[in-house]
N, C-alpha and C positions, 0 to 999 in steps of 0.2 A: 591475881592469886597464883602462886606457883608452889608445887610440892616437889621436894627434892628426893631423888632416889640415889642412895649411896652407891659409889663404885669402889669402896674400900673394903678391907677385911675386918674393919672395926678398930684397927690399931693406928689408922691414919695412913697406912701403906696402900698405894693405889694398886689394884689388882686387874684393872682393865684399861685398854686404850680408850679414853673418853673424848678424844678429839673428833671433830665432825668429819665424816667421810666426804669425799668428792662427789659432786653431782653426777648421776648416770646420764647416758644419752636419753633424751626425752622420748616419750611414747608417741607413736604416729597419730593417735587419736586420744583425746583427753578422757580420763576415767576419774572415779571418785574413790577416796579412802573411806570406807563405811564404818571404820571403828578406830579412833585414835584418842590420845589423852594429851592434849596440848598444854595442859596445866603442869605437867611434870617437867622438872629439870633433871637431866641425866648426862652431865658432861661438863668439862671445863670450857668447851666452846659451844655451849648450848644456845639454840635459837630461841628468841621469844616467840609467842604465838603468831604475831603478825609477820615477823620475818620468816617463820616456818611456812606459812601459807603462801607468801610471795615466792619462796624458793620452790615450793611444791608446784606452783603454776608453771615454772620454767621446765619442770620435768614431765609435764603432761598430766598433772593431778589437779583437776579444776575445782574440787571442793572436798569437804570432809564432813563426817559425822563425829562430833565431839561428844565423848561419852562420860557421864558421871558415875561415880561408884559410892557416893554417900551424899548427905544433904549439901555439904559445902561445895563439892565438885559439881553436883547436879545444878545447884543454883547458878554457879559460875558458868556452866555450859549453856544453860538456857539464856542467860543474859548476853553472853558472848555471841551466840547464834542470832539473837534478836538484833544485833548491831553490825553484822558482817554477812554479806551475800554469799560468801564462800563457805559458810558454816551452817549446818543443821545440828540439832542437839538430841541426845538420848539421856534420860534421867532414870536413876534407880539407886537402890541399895545393893551393893555387891553381896553375894550370898555369905561371904565370910563376915560381913558386918552384922548379919541378922542375929546370931547367937549373943554377941556382945550387947546389942541393943535390947534384946529380949531380957537378958539378965539384969539390965538397968531399968526395965519397965518402960522403955522408950520406943519399942518397935512400932506399935500402932500409931503413935504420934508422928514418927518419921515417915511411915507409909502414907499417912494422910497428906503430908507435905509433898511427897512425890506425886500423888494423884493431882494435887493442885498445880504443880509445875508442868505436868503432862498436858495440861489444857492449852499451853502457850502455842501460838501458831507455828513457830519454828522448832518446836520439840516434836520430832517425827518418830520417836521410838521410845519404848520403855526398856532400859537396859543399862548396864549389864546385870542381869538377874539370872537365877538358876540354882544349880546345886553344885557344891564343891566338897567332895568327900576326901580330898587330898589334905587339906589343912584343918578341916573341922571333923571332930570325932562324933561318935554316935550321940553323945549328950547334947550336941548342938543341931542335930538334924531336924528335930521338930520345928525349931525356929526357922531353919532354912526352907522347909516345906511351906510354912505359913507365909513367909515373905515371898517366895516364888509364886505361890498361887494367887496372892494378892496382886502382885505385879502383872500376872496374866490378865486378871480381871480389869486392872487399870488400862492396859493396852486395848482390850476389847471395848471398854467403855468409851474410850476416846478415838477408836478406829485407827490406831497407829500401830506400827510394827513392834515386835518383841525381839530383843537381842538377848540370846541365851549364853550364859557362862556355864559350861559343862565340863567339869574335871573329875575324872574317876567316878562318873555317875550317869553313864550313857543310858542304861536300862531304866534307871529311876526317872530321868528327865523325860524320856519317851513315854513312860507309864503315866507320869503326871500330866503331860500334854494331852494324852489320850483320855484320861479320866475327867479332866476339867474342861477340855476343849481348847485347842490352840487358836490364837488369833489368826486372822486371814493371812497375814504376812509375818511369818516366824523365821528368824535367822539364827543359825548356830554360829555364833561368833567364834573366831579362831577354831574352826572345825578341827576336832581332835580324834574323830572316830576312824573306823576302818571302812572297807567297802560295804560291809553289812549295814552299818549305820547310814551310809550314803544311799543305799537302796531303800531303806525305810524313809529317808527324806524325799527321795524321788517319788515314792508312793503317796506320801502325805502332802507333797507340794511345799515342803519346808526348804528354805534357802540355806546354802552352805557357804560360809565366808572363809576363804583360805588366807592365812597370814604367812609371814616369813618362814614359819616352821615347815611349810611344804617344801622349801628349798633345801632343808637340812639333809646331810648325807645319811643320817640315821633315821630318816622318816619315810621309808618306802611305803608304809601303809597309808600315809596321807596321799601320796601320789597315786596309789591304787584306788583310793576313794575318789579322788578327783577324776580319774580316768573313767569311772562308771557314773559319776554325777551327771544328771541332766544339765546340759550347758545353760539352759535358761534359768537354772536355780543356783548358779555359781556367782558369788561375789568375791571381792578382794579387799584386804585391809592391811594396815601396818601393826595395829595395837601398840603404836609408838608411845613411849620410848623403848618398849620391850620388843623381843622377837625379831631382831634385825636379821634380814635374809643373808644367805651366802651370796657373795664371798666376804661379807662384812660382819659375820656373826660375832657377837661380843662387843661391837661398837654401838654407840648411841643410835637409836632408830628415829626416824621422822618421816612424815608423809612423802617428802621428795625422793626417798629411797624406794618407793613402791615399784618403780619400773623393774627392779631386779626380780621381784616376785611375779609380776605380770608376765615377764618374758619367760620365766620358768613354767608358769602356768600354761602359756601358749604351747610350749614344747610338749608338755604332758598331754594336752588336748590334741596335739598334732594338727593345729590349724594356723593360718597366717596371723601374725601379731595384730595387724590393724583390725581384722575381723573380730578377734577376741576382745580387743579394746572396745570396739563399738558395742559388742554384746554386753560386756561388763557394765558399760555406762547405762545402757538401756535397762538391764536388770536392776541396777541400783536405783534408777529413777522410778521403776515400777514399785519398788519397796518403799521408798521414802518420799516420792513426789519430786517436784522441781525445786532447785535451789533459788529460783528467781524470787526476790523479795516482793515483786509487784503482785504475786499471786497470794501473798499472805492475807488472811482475813483480819 
């Protein structure tokens, strides 16, 4: 199953360089990409999932969390993880799916299926779920809240992590987690807040996952947030094929490009790269458990 992300302006004219970037120097200690979408195609030289994982290993990325955003991608993610020791899965309905499903009278049915998928041994997170007030107006917010709160309960019921999608809704996400009770391991995927939100996460023990956006020249607030984040709560991700880090911004992203983000992260934290890599790997395993298939029940 592959989903195609267009790189044109709608007229057939290519607007981006969609060729595959060269591999960066490998990291000195292997880390994990804790949020990626291997099912997407995004480029004329796009890797298939198995090729992507093999190339990631050569860059020092030993495993990934493959993330679903609807029933189709969640089922695919769970099945793929069940058959590959380099992959764990997260399953959920993206917050922007909730209003559409609610309007069709299908939200409860789809949430029930997510709950079923979350029971699989190699599904280690419910996500990405949350609130997105950038693309959804006020008329869709009730459905987003219903979906988000149900996903929180699914994560708690199965004792697995929660991966949050939070766009233009920082205060509302924090308020919801506080009101209904956050799962023990809660991750702000593609952390997009400022130092104030990072301090809230520090206090609550919530994890902050930084993506390629942290490297962007116009994102000093993200670097300020990273600088104050408790190091034991920091994770790293690609959100591939989106959010390609500098100096490759605009090109197709993939897990093998994560060293660019990790190196910038180490610079901001002011610590040796190998130490940062070791800590990122330990943090990720603390959230999701081991990737070893021998430990699956």
